C-alpha positions in Angstrom: 76.8 42.9 78.2 78.0 43.7 74.9 81.2 41.7 74.0 84.1 43.5 72.5 87.1 42.5 70.3 89.5 43.2 73.1 87.4 41.2 75.9 86.8 38.3 73.4 90.7 38.3 72.5 91.2 37.7 76.4 88.7 35.4 76.8 90.1 33.1 74.2 94.0 33.7 75.3 92.5 32.9 78.9 91.2 29.5 77.7 93.9 28.7 75.8 96.2 29.5 78.7 94.2 26.8 81.1 94.3 24.5 78.8 97.9 24.9 77.4 96.9 25.3 73.7 98.5 27.5 71.2 95.7 29.7 69.4 96.9 29.0 65.9 96.1 26.1 63.5 99.0 25.0 61.0 100.5 27.2 58.1 99.1 30.6 58.1 97.1 31.3 54.8 99.7 34.5 53.6 101.8 31.5 52.8 99.4 30.1 50.2 97.9 33.6 49.0 99.5 36.5 48.0 96.1 38.3 48.2 93.2 37.4 50.4 90.2 39.7 50.7 87.0 38.6 52.8 84.7 41.3 50.9 85.3 43.2 48.0 87.9 44.4 46.1 87.4 48.0 44.5 90.8 48.9 42.2 91.3 50.9 39.3 94.0 48.9 38.5 95.9 46.0 40.8 98.5 43.5 39.7 98.8 40.6 41.8 101.9 38.2 41.5 100.7 35.1 42.7 96.9 34.0 44.0 94.2 35.8 45.2 91.1 35.2 46.9 88.0 37.4 47.1 85.2 36.6 49.0 82.9 39.5 48.0 82.6 41.0 44.5 85.8 42.2 42.2 85.1 45.8 41.4 87.5 47.2 38.3 87.3 50.5 37.0 90.4 49.6 35.2 92.1 46.5 33.7 93.9 44.3 36.2 96.3 41.7 36.4 96.7 38.0 38.3 98.7 35.3 38.6 101.9 36.9 36.7 104.6 35.4 38.6 102.8 31.6 38.3 104.6 29.3 35.8 102.7 29.7 32.2 101.5 26.1 32.5 100.2 26.5 35.9 97.2 24.5 37.3 96.6 26.8 39.9 93.3 28.9 40.2 95.1 32.6 39.8 91.9 34.4 40.8 88.8 33.3 42.9 85.9 35.0 43.2 82.9 34.2 45.4 80.7 37.3 44.5 80.3 39.0 41.2 82.6 40.7 38.4 82.4 43.8 37.2 84.9 46.4 34.9 86.7 46.6 31.7 88.5 43.5 31.9 91.3 41.2 33.6 94.7 39.5 32.4 94.9 36.0 33.7 98.4 35.8 33.1 98.7 32.1 34.2 96.4 29.4 35.8 92.6 29.8 36.2 89.8 32.5 37.2 86.9 31.0 39.2 84.0 32.7 40.2 80.6 32.2 42.0 78.5 35.4 41.5 77.8 37.2 37.6 80.3 37.7 35.0 80.2 41.8 34.3 83.3 42.0 33.1 84.0 43.5 29.5 86.4 41.0 28.7 88.9 38.2 30.3 92.4 37.3 28.6 93.6 33.8 29.7 97.3 34.0 28.9 98.3 30.9 30.2 99.8 27.9 28.1 96.6 25.8 26.0 94.0 28.3 28.1 93.4 30.9 24.9 89.8 31.6 24.2 88.6 32.0 27.7 89.6 28.3 28.5 90.6 29.4 31.9 87.3 31.0 33.4 85.0 28.7 35.0 81.7 30.1 36.6 79.4 29.2 38.9 81.7 27.7 41.4 80.5 28.1 45.2 83.3 29.3 46.9 81.4 30.0 50.4 82.9 27.4 52.1 86.3 28.4 51.6 85.5 31.9 52.3 84.6 30.8 55.7 87.5 28.6 56.3 89.6 31.2 55.2 88.4 33.8 57.6 88.4 32.0 60.6 92.1 31.3 59.9 92.9 34.7 59.3 90.7 35.7 62.8 92.8 32.7 64.3 96.0 33.8 63.3 95.6 37.6 64.1 94.9 36.6 67.5 97.4 34.0 68.2 100.4 36.4 66.8 99.0 39.1 69.0 99.1 37.2 72.2 103.1 37.0 71.4 105.3 38.2 73.7 107.2 41.2 72.5 111.0 40.5 73.0 112.0 43.8 71.0 112.3 47.5 71.9 111.6 50.7 69.9 114.3 53.4 70.1 113.2 56.9 69.3 115.5 60.1 68.4 113.2 62.7 66.9 111.6 61.2 64.0 113.8 58.6 63.5 112.5 55.3 64.8 114.5 51.9 65.0 113.3 48.3 66.0 115.6 46.5 67.9 116.3 43.2 69.0 119.3 42.1 70.7 117.9 38.5 72.3 119.2 35.1 70.4 115.5 33.6 69.5 114.8 32.6 65.9 111.6 35.0 66.4 111.4 39.1 67.0 108.5 40.2 68.3 107.5 44.2 68.5 104.2 45.9 69.6 103.3 49.2 68.4 100.6 51.7 68.0 99.2 52.6 64.8 99.5 56.6 65.6 103.3 56.1 66.3 103.7 53.9 63.2 102.4 55.9 60.9 103.5 59.7 62.9 104.0 62.3 60.4 108.0 62.5 58.7 109.2 59.6 60.3 111.8 57.5 59.3 111.6 53.8 60.4 114.6 51.1 60.5 114.7 47.8 61.6 117.4 45.8 63.3 116.8 41.9 63.7 119.8 40.8 65.6 120.0 36.9 65.5 115.8 36.8 64.6 115.2 35.6 61.3 111.7 36.4 61.7 109.7 39.7 62.4 106.5 39.9 63.5 105.0 43.6 64.3 101.8 43.9 66.2 99.9 47.3 65.4 97.2 48.2 67.8 94.6 51.0 66.8 91.4 50.5 65.1 92.0 53.7 62.8 94.9 53.9 61.2 95.9 56.6 58.5 99.2 57.5 56.9 99.7 60.9 58.1 102.3 61.7 55.3 106.1 61.3 55.0 106.6 57.9 56.3 109.6 56.5 55.6 110.8 52.9 56.0 114.7 53.0 55.4 116.6 50.8 53.2 113.3 49.4 52.4 112.8 48.2 55.9 115.4 45.5 54.9 117.0 44.2 58.3 120.4 42.6 59.0 120.3 39.6 60.6 123.8 38.2 61.4 124.9 39.8 58.5 122.6 38.7 56.3 119.4 40.5 54.9 115.5 39.7 56.4 113.7 40.4 53.2 109.9 40.5 52.9 109.0 37.2 53.0 110.3 37.0 56.7 108.3 39.9 58.0 104.8 40.0 59.2 102.4 43.1 60.2 99.7 41.8 62.3 97.2 44.7 62.6 94.6 42.8 64.7 92.0 44.9 65.9 92.0 47.5 63.0 88.9 48.2 61.0 90.7 51.1 58.9 93.8 51.6 57.4 95.1 54.0 54.9 98.5 53.3 53.7 98.4 56.0 51.6 101.3 56.1 49.2 103.9 54.3 51.7 105.4 51.3 50.1 105.1 48.3 52.6 107.9 45.7 53.2 106.4 42.4 54.4 103.2 40.5 54.8 100.1 42.3 56.8 97.5 40.8 58.5 94.4 42.6 58.5 91.2 40.7 58.5 88.6 43.2 60.2 90.4 46.3 58.4 89.0 48.1 55.3 92.4 49.0 53.4 93.2 51.7 51.4 96.7 51.6 49.2 98.1 53.6 46.6 101.3 51.8 46.4 103.0 48.6 46.3 103.1 45.7 49.1 106.1 43.5 49.0 104.6 40.8 50.8 100.7 38.9 51.0 98.2 40.6 52.6 95.0 39.7 53.9 92.3 42.3 54.9 88.6 42.8 54.5 88.3 45.1 51.8 90.6 46.8 49.6 90.7 50.2 47.5 92.7 51.7 45.3 95.4 50.2 43.1 99.2 49.1 43.5 100.8 46.1 43.1 100.8 43.0 45.2 104.5 41.2 45.1 104.6 37.5 45.4 106.7 37.5 48.7 104.5 34.9 50.6 105.1 34.7 54.3 107.6 31.8 55.2 107.1 31.0 58.7 104.5 28.2 60.1 103.1 29.0 63.7 103.2 26.1 65.8 100.2 23.1 65.7 97.3 23.8 68.2 97.2 20.7 70.9 93.8 19.4 71.0 93.0 19.3 74.3 91.6 15.7 75.8 87.9 15.6 76.3 88.3 15.5 79.9 90.7 18.9 80.3 87.6 20.7 78.3 84.9 19.6 80.5 87.4 20.1 83.6 87.7 23.5 82.0 83.7 24.1 81.4 82.8 22.9 85.0 85.6 25.5 86.5 84.1 28.5 84.2 80.6 27.4 85.7 82.2 27.2 89.2 83.5 30.2 89.0 80.3 32.0 87.4 77.8 30.4 90.4 80.0 32.2 93.0 79.9 35.1 91.5 76.0 34.8 91.4 76.4 33.8 95.2 78.3 37.1 96.3 75.6 39.1 94.2 
């Protein structure tokens, strides 16, 4: 029997429900990193304002820039690459560069305070455990966010589409399909009502911008008279394997851990994906919301669940 992503998601949700668990643990990595890739970064030129983690290789066809909004005296690692470095060069504007593979860059400019002359660079760093931990966290987060019940509505008038929340919760959740999101010549707006955080779960495996997609007012929502900005919006592409944003500018963080992302504009928010191809800027609007913690089950609860699943399986075998 083939296990699909959907069946795995449903099984995990069923198990969590039986134990009364949340499927997310601690703060999402999108609150700490501006860009996380589980695989490769293939870019003509990219500018990431805050910290970046690349679980594969960095392949640059032009100069790229990392850590420009970190303090000049920062001791943080602006760029971590588990694999190899290649391309003409990178600017590390503050902080450090750590990598685990081979360095085939033409040049590395260390511009942090007291880090001239290549002092910001450290090679031979084993980042495999961190890459595995980040992958597990991102998969879990995508699953958990997708399990949230939608409480917002989509109103459509021709090409004009409005995501609207009228409840009194702090968080608004919307469900969309990728084809609707990227339908040609569509105009999107957001009305979050009383909510201070917006989660937009987007279904679909291959999602391509057909062109002419417009985010009205930069997709900034008014909530109780104040603006909800990029740090309070999360787009969760929980089952996508390919996303082509084209030249559309994205407001809010993007969680797409299974997806090869193509982009030729800017992200106003953090991005987590399998890989990234293209160019643009990733601005430092980290996701500003912490999911509830997991309630770890008692060993007896886990044992009872396993016994129950075993009895269900036995009953099915007997019926056969």
